C-alpha positions as CSV (number, residue, x, y, z in Angstrom):
1,M,98.0,191.0,168.2
2,K,98.2,194.6,166.7
3,R,95.4,195.7,164.2
4,I,97.3,196.8,161.2
5,T,95.8,198.9,158.1
6,Y,96.3,197.5,154.8
7,K,95.7,198.1,151.3
8,I,94.2,194.9,149.8
9,A,93.6,193.9,146.6
10,I,90.9,191.7,145.4
11,V,89.5,189.7,148.5
12,F,90.7,186.3,147.6
13,L,94.1,187.1,146.0
14,A,94.3,189.8,148.5
15,F,98.0,188.4,149.9
16,T,99.8,187.3,146.5
17,A,99.1,190.8,144.5
18,F,102.1,192.4,145.6
19,S,103.8,195.6,143.7
20,C,106.9,194.5,141.2
21,G,108.3,198.0,141.5
22,D,111.9,198.7,141.0
23,D,112.4,197.8,144.8
24,F,111.7,194.0,145.0
25,L,111.7,194.2,148.4
26,D,108.6,196.8,148.7
27,V,105.9,194.4,149.5
28,K,102.9,196.7,149.4
29,P,100.0,195.4,148.2
30,E,98.4,196.6,145.3
31,Q,95.7,199.3,145.0
32,S,91.8,198.7,145.5
33,V,90.4,199.0,149.6
34,L,91.4,200.7,152.7
35,T,90.3,198.5,155.2
36,T,91.1,198.5,159.1
37,D,90.3,195.5,160.1
38,F,91.3,193.2,157.4
39,P,92.0,190.2,157.9
40,S,90.0,189.9,161.0
41,S,87.7,186.6,160.0
42,L,88.8,182.8,159.8
43,Q,87.5,183.1,156.0
44,D,89.8,186.0,155.4
45,Y,92.7,184.2,156.9
46,N,92.0,180.7,154.8
47,A,91.4,183.1,151.8
48,A,94.7,184.7,152.3
49,L,96.4,181.2,152.6
50,I,95.2,179.6,149.5
51,G,96.5,182.8,148.0
52,L,100.1,182.0,149.7
53,Y,99.5,178.2,148.4
54,D,99.1,179.4,145.0
55,Q,102.1,182.1,144.7
56,L,104.4,178.7,146.2
57,T,102.8,177.4,143.0
58,D,104.4,179.9,141.1
59,S,107.0,179.0,137.9
60,D,109.4,181.2,139.2
61,H,109.4,179.5,143.0
62,Y,108.8,175.4,143.3
63,G,106.6,175.7,139.9
64,R,109.2,174.9,137.5
65,Y,112.4,177.0,138.5
66,F,113.6,177.1,141.9
67,L,113.4,173.0,141.4
68,L,115.0,172.6,137.8
69,V,117.8,175.5,138.1
70,P,119.5,173.5,140.8
71,D,119.6,170.2,138.7
72,I,120.6,171.6,135.8
73,M,123.8,173.0,138.0
74,G,124.4,169.3,138.9
75,N,125.6,166.4,137.2
76,D,122.4,164.1,137.2
77,V,120.8,166.3,134.4
78,K,122.7,166.6,130.8
79,Q,121.1,169.4,128.3
80,N,120.0,168.6,125.4
81,S,120.9,170.2,122.0
82,Q,118.1,172.6,121.6
83,A,118.2,173.6,125.5
84,N,117.3,177.7,125.9
85,R,115.6,177.7,129.3
86,G,118.1,178.2,132.0
87,L,120.7,177.6,130.0
88,E,122.9,180.4,131.3
89,F,123.2,178.6,134.5
90,A,123.4,175.2,133.5
91,E,126.7,176.4,131.9
92,Y,127.6,178.9,134.5
93,R,127.6,182.2,132.7
94,G,124.2,183.5,133.8
95,P,124.2,186.9,134.7
96,S,122.3,189.3,137.7
97,T,120.3,190.6,134.9
98,H,118.7,187.3,133.8
99,F,115.1,186.6,133.9
100,I,115.7,183.6,136.9
101,P,116.8,185.1,139.5
102,T,115.1,188.1,139.2
103,N,112.3,186.7,138.7
104,M,112.6,184.0,141.7
105,W,114.1,186.7,144.0
106,T,110.9,189.0,143.5
107,E,108.0,185.9,143.7
108,I,109.8,184.8,147.1
109,Y,109.7,188.2,148.4
110,R,106.0,188.6,147.5
111,T,105.2,185.0,149.1
112,V,107.0,186.3,152.4
113,G,105.3,189.3,152.4
114,G,101.9,187.8,152.3
115,A,102.9,185.5,155.2
116,N,103.9,188.7,157.1
117,T,100.3,189.8,156.7
118,V,99.2,187.2,157.8
119,I,101.2,186.8,160.8
120,N,100.8,190.3,161.7
121,G,97.2,190.5,161.4
122,S,94.2,190.9,164.0
123,D,92.8,188.1,165.9
124,A,90.5,189.8,167.9
125,N,87.6,188.9,165.8
126,I,88.3,185.0,165.4
127,P,85.6,183.5,167.8
128,A,87.1,181.0,170.0
129,T,84.8,178.4,168.3
130,V,87.3,178.4,165.8
131,Q,90.6,179.7,167.4
132,T,92.3,176.3,166.8
133,E,91.5,176.3,163.2
134,Y,92.8,179.8,163.1
135,E,96.6,179.2,165.1
136,Q,96.6,176.4,162.2
137,L,96.3,178.8,159.5
138,L,98.9,181.1,161.5
139,G,101.0,178.4,162.1
140,E,100.9,177.6,158.3
141,A,102.0,181.4,157.6
142,Y,104.9,180.8,159.5
143,L,106.2,177.8,158.2
144,I,105.6,179.1,154.4
145,R,107.6,182.2,155.8
146,A,110.6,179.9,157.3
147,M,110.7,178.3,153.6
148,C,110.8,181.1,151.6
149,Y,113.8,182.4,153.8
150,F,115.4,178.7,153.8
151,D,114.8,178.3,149.7
152,L,116.1,182.5,149.6
153,V,119.0,181.6,151.6
154,R,120.4,178.2,149.9
155,A,119.5,179.9,146.4
156,F,121.4,183.8,147.1
157,A,123.7,182.4,149.3
158,Q,127.0,180.2,150.1
159,P,125.8,177.6,152.9
160,Y,125.9,177.7,156.5
161,T,129.4,176.4,156.9
162,F,131.3,178.4,154.0
163,T,132.3,180.3,157.3
164,V,133.2,178.8,160.2
165,D,130.3,181.2,162.0
166,G,127.7,182.0,159.1
167,S,128.4,185.2,159.0
168,H,129.2,185.9,155.3
169,A,126.3,187.4,153.3
170,G,122.8,185.7,153.4
171,V,119.5,187.6,152.3
172,P,117.6,190.8,153.6
173,I,114.8,189.6,156.3
174,I,111.6,191.8,156.9
175,T,108.9,190.6,158.7
176,T,106.8,194.0,159.0
177,F,105.4,196.4,156.2
178,D,107.6,199.7,155.9
179,P,107.4,200.9,152.6
180,A,110.4,203.1,152.9
181,V,112.5,200.4,153.9
182,E,116.3,199.8,152.1
183,P,117.2,196.4,153.8
184,S,120.9,195.0,153.9
185,R,121.6,191.5,153.7
186,E,121.8,189.7,156.8
187,S,124.4,187.8,158.0
188,V,123.5,183.8,156.9
189,A,123.9,182.7,160.2
190,N,121.0,185.4,161.5
191,V,118.8,184.3,158.2
192,Y,118.9,180.3,159.4
193,A,117.9,181.4,163.0
194,Q,115.4,183.6,161.4
195,V,114.3,180.1,159.6
196,I,114.1,178.0,162.9
197,S,112.1,180.4,164.7
198,D,109.5,180.5,162.1
199,A,109.1,177.1,162.0
200,N,109.3,176.2,166.1
201,E,106.7,179.0,166.0
202,S,104.7,176.8,163.2
203,L,104.8,174.3,165.7
204,N,103.0,176.0,168.8
205,Y,100.0,177.0,166.4
206,M,99.3,173.8,163.9
207,T,97.8,170.6,164.7
208,E,97.0,169.4,161.2
209,N,99.1,166.4,160.4
210,S,97.1,164.0,158.0
211,E,97.3,166.1,154.9
212,T,99.9,166.4,152.0
213,T,98.8,169.3,150.4
214,R,98.2,171.7,153.2
215,L,101.7,172.5,156.0
216,T,101.4,170.2,159.1
217,I,103.5,169.8,161.8
218,D,105.2,167.1,160.0
219,A,106.2,169.1,157.8
220,A,107.5,171.9,159.9
221,H,110.0,168.6,161.5
222,A,110.6,168.2,157.6
223,L,111.9,171.8,157.1
224,L,113.9,171.6,160.2
225,A,115.5,168.7,159.4
226,K,116.7,169.9,156.3
227,V,118.0,173.5,157.6
228,Y,120.3,171.3,160.6
229,M,121.5,169.1,157.8
230,F,122.6,172.5,156.4
231,M,124.0,173.5,159.3
232,E,125.7,170.2,160.1
233,D,124.4,170.1,163.4
234,W,123.5,166.3,163.4
235,D,122.2,166.0,166.2
236,N,118.8,168.0,165.6
237,A,118.8,166.9,161.9
238,E,118.7,163.3,163.5
239,S,115.9,164.5,166.0
240,H,114.2,166.5,164.0
241,A,113.6,164.0,160.9
242,T,112.8,161.1,163.4
243,S,109.6,163.6,164.2
244,A,108.7,163.8,160.9
245,I,109.3,160.2,160.2
246,N,107.7,159.1,163.1
247,G,104.3,161.4,162.3
248,G,101.1,160.9,160.4
249,H,102.7,159.5,157.2
250,S,104.3,156.6,156.1
251,M,106.5,154.9,153.3
252,T,104.8,153.7,149.9
253,D,105.6,149.8,149.1
254,Q,106.7,149.2,145.6
255,A,103.6,148.9,143.6
256,S,102.5,152.6,145.5
257,Y,105.8,153.8,144.8
258,V,105.8,153.8,141.1
259,S,102.0,154.2,140.4
260,S,102.2,157.8,142.3
261,W,104.9,159.4,140.1
262,Q,102.8,158.4,137.1
263,S,99.2,159.5,138.5
264,G,101.0,162.6,139.0
265,E,101.4,162.4,142.5
266,V,104.7,162.7,144.8
267,A,105.4,159.0,146.2
268,D,106.1,159.1,150.0
269,A,104.7,163.0,150.4
270,I,105.3,165.1,153.6
271,F,104.2,168.2,151.7
272,E,103.2,168.7,148.1
273,L,101.9,171.3,146.0
274,R,98.5,170.3,144.3
275,Q,98.6,170.7,140.6
276,R,95.1,170.1,139.3
277,D,94.1,169.5,135.8
278,D,92.1,172.6,135.6
279,D,94.6,174.6,137.6
280,N,98.1,174.0,136.7
281,N,101.4,175.9,135.3
282,G,100.7,174.0,131.8
283,S,103.7,175.0,129.5
284,D,105.4,176.5,132.6
285,A,105.1,173.5,134.6
286,L,108.7,171.4,136.0
287,G,107.9,168.3,134.1
288,R,107.3,170.2,130.5
289,M,111.2,170.7,130.6
290,Y,112.1,167.0,130.5
291,I,109.3,165.5,128.5
292,V,109.4,165.2,124.9
293,E,105.6,166.7,124.4
294,G,107.1,170.0,126.2
295,Y,110.3,171.3,125.8
296,G,112.3,168.6,126.0
297,D,115.4,170.9,127.1
298,Y,117.4,168.6,130.1
299,L,117.7,164.7,130.3
300,P,118.8,162.4,132.5
301,S,122.6,162.3,132.6
302,K,124.4,158.8,132.1
303,D,126.4,159.5,135.4
304,W,122.9,159.3,137.2
305,V,121.7,156.4,135.3
306,D,124.2,154.3,135.8
307,L,123.9,154.7,139.8
308,L,120.7,152.7,138.8
309,P,121.0,148.9,138.9
310,A,119.2,147.5,136.1
311,D,116.0,146.3,138.5
312,D,115.5,149.4,139.9
313,L,112.5,151.1,140.7
314,R,113.2,154.3,139.7
315,R,113.9,153.4,135.9
316,T,110.2,153.8,135.6
317,W,111.4,157.9,135.2
318,L,113.3,156.9,132.0
319,K,111.8,156.5,128.5
320,D,113.4,155.3,125.5
321,D,113.2,158.3,122.8
322,L,114.9,156.9,119.6
323,N,115.1,160.7,118.2
324,L,117.6,161.4,120.9
325,A,121.4,159.9,119.3
326,G,125.0,160.8,120.3
327,D,125.9,161.9,123.5
328,W,122.1,162.9,124.3
329,A,120.7,159.4,123.7
330,P,118.9,157.5,124.9
331,Y,116.5,158.6,127.5
332,R,113.6,161.3,128.6
333,M,113.1,161.8,132.0
334,V,109.5,161.2,132.7
335,K,109.4,161.5,136.9
336,Y,106.9,164.1,135.8
337,P,104.8,162.7,133.2
338,S,101.6,164.6,132.5
339,Q,101.6,166.4,129.2
340,A,99.0,168.7,130.8
341,G,101.6,170.3,133.7
342,A,99.2,168.4,136.3
343,D,101.9,166.5,138.3
344,N,102.1,168.2,142.2
345,I,105.2,169.5,143.1
346,P,107.0,167.3,145.5
347,V,108.6,169.9,148.5
348,F,109.0,167.6,151.4
349,R,109.2,163.7,151.3
350,L,109.7,160.7,153.8
351,A,112.0,159.0,152.2
352,E,114.0,162.4,152.8
353,M,113.8,162.1,156.0
354,Y,115.2,158.7,156.2
355,L,118.1,159.8,153.7
356,I,118.7,162.6,156.1
357,R,118.6,160.9,159.4
358,A,121.0,158.5,157.7
359,E,123.6,161.1,157.2
360,A,123.0,162.2,160.6
361,R,123.4,159.1,161.9
362,A,126.5,158.6,159.9
363,K,128.5,161.9,160.7
364,K,127.8,163.3,164.3
365,A,130.1,162.8,166.9
366,A,129.0,159.3,168.5
367,P,127.5,157.6,165.0
368,D,124.9,155.2,164.6
369,E,126.3,153.1,162.1
370,A,123.9,150.6,162.3
371,G,120.7,152.8,162.6
372,A,122.4,155.0,159.1
373,Q,122.3,151.8,157.7
374,A,118.8,150.9,158.3
375,D,118.1,154.0,157.2
376,V,119.4,154.0,154.2
377,D,118.3,150.5,153.1
378,V,114.2,151.9,153.0
379,T,114.8,153.4,149.8
380,R,117.7,151.0,148.4
381,L,115.9,147.7,149.3
382,R,112.1,149.5,148.0
383,A,113.9,150.4,145.3
384,S,115.8,147.1,143.9
385,A,115.1,143.5,144.4
386,S,118.8,142.7,143.6
387,A,120.3,145.2,146.7
388,T,121.1,143.8,149.6
389,A,121.4,145.2,153.3
390,T,124.2,148.2,153.5
391,T,127.0,146.9,155.7
392,A,129.4,149.8,154.8
393,T,130.7,151.9,157.8
394,G,132.9,154.9,158.1
395,Q,133.7,157.1,154.7
396,A,132.3,154.2,152.6
397,L,128.9,154.1,154.6
398,I,128.6,158.5,154.1
399,D,129.4,158.1,150.4
400,E,126.5,155.6,149.7
401,I,124.2,157.8,151.2
402,I,124.9,160.6,149.3
403,L,124.8,158.3,146.3
404,E,121.4,157.3,147.3
405,R,120.2,160.6,147.7
406,R,121.4,160.9,144.3
407,R,119.2,158.0,143.2
408,E,116.0,158.9,145.4
409,L,116.4,162.6,145.4
410,A,116.9,163.1,141.6
411,F,115.2,166.1,139.8
412,E,113.6,167.1,142.7
413,G,115.7,170.1,143.2
414,H,118.4,169.0,145.3
415,G,121.6,169.3,142.9
416,I,123.8,172.1,143.5
417,F,122.3,172.5,146.9
418,D,123.8,169.2,147.9
419,I,127.1,169.6,145.8
420,N,127.6,173.0,147.5
421,R,126.6,172.0,150.9
422,L,129.0,169.0,151.0
423,K,132.0,170.9,149.6
424,Q,132.1,168.6,146.2
425,D,133.7,169.6,142.8
426,M,130.5,169.8,140.2
427,V,132.0,167.3,137.5
428,R,130.2,166.0,134.6
429,T,131.6,162.9,133.0
430,E,129.0,162.5,130.5
431,C,129.0,166.3,129.2
432,T,126.6,167.8,126.9
433,S,127.8,171.6,128.0
434,I,130.2,173.7,127.3
435,T,131.2,173.7,131.4
436,C,132.2,169.9,132.4
437,T,133.9,170.7,135.9
438,E,133.4,173.2,138.4
439,T,135.6,173.4,141.5
440,Y,134.8,174.1,145.2
441,P,134.3,176.7,146.4
442,N,132.7,178.4,143.5
443,S,131.2,182.0,143.2
444,Y,128.7,180.4,140.7
445,F,127.2,177.8,142.7
446,I,124.7,179.9,144.0
447,L,123.3,182.8,141.8
448,P,123.5,186.7,141.2
449,I,121.8,189.1,143.7
450,P,119.4,190.4,140.7
451,Q,120.6,193.7,139.1
452,A,117.5,195.2,139.6
453,E,117.5,195.2,143.2
454,I,121.1,196.4,144.0
455,N,120.1,199.0,141.3
456,A,117.0,200.1,143.5
457,N,118.6,199.7,147.0
458,P,121.9,201.1,147.8
459,N,121.9,198.8,150.7
460,I,122.6,195.8,149.0
461,V,125.7,194.1,147.6
462,Q,126.2,192.0,144.7
463,N,127.7,188.3,145.5
464,P,131.7,188.0,144.6
465,D,132.2,187.4,141.1
466,Y,129.0,188.6,139.2
467,G,128.8,191.5,137.0
468,T,126.1,192.3,134.8
């Protein structure tokens, strides 16, 4: 790889401290030392990756809003009477000047910029004795960039199948540093192609498959399974979900399933972002939006609660609160119970891979309904002693798989993304919002491009129906 000159900030955060100027896609690192050979050692690259992981936990990405907003826009969450954080998007009236899309866009592109720095850096000074470790770090950087572009295109663009060929507007793609760049929005098809390319490239470098708090081979397959699910490429979705399932991780049993969430770890984690007691988002954590000791802005909806059998283990995520009355009663959501905000953040779970494979097997051209039934039962039978093996076929089987996704993956950031990709209406039957129904297709199932980006870059066009 060729050596590139970079301006760097503090060494250990060099790849996460990017400019927040008028153009949010200006990913030039801030201030300080000018060097011609940074990064140049394994320690430099490792420090850079630590910075990138820290950036992923930012409250404007996985740390809160990227998981919260899709759920509060859906029907598994209802807003509490005093809710005010993200309320505009829960009520489908969020403007392009709102801090949530603005900060989300900014923070995710910062992480893209940091990943670009690692990917385009120099390996000339990496000794052969640590080449494997270096390549693992490089693979992680490719996978982080893939994740970021997948997140951007889901949040700010309509799903892949919104048009026949994915030709509708996606997001800008930036893979190299150019301070003068004013990129336009690439098509959704092109963004997905970039995501797939980066994820596959990560598999050319990574060898790690045992960690859950660093990216691994299984995590790359998990991302590809999700990407192909959104593309409705069911054969590839099944294949990559199978690779993730057969990798280095295993499902938790009933006892450890409950204890994992209660201890702040993610059950069945393939990749979770660590939140330590001494290093977490605190009051800005995702869980603090739900628990009574935090802001308590959002509550589990009766729609979701009614999906659970009386003996379902996932009812351990519910906590009675006698202070809630009327439409807001009776439960708080305690899937993330830490009062300090120290719950790990779910990104890829093995349970989701079984559910992706179940959907793929049920929907592919030559359905494997027996396989789909077995896959959906992995979570159904673990969660409820009264549950019986699935026997549904055809559309009834598909419907059961989608309902099981809602049961198992609730409050993990899937809400409106699933509603939109499945071409469903958003319907809240127990509605505590001014907005109870939104029909598909819908301009407001995605976020607006930040107005500051529109103002700074003449080549960026706004999403339909969004003003300021």
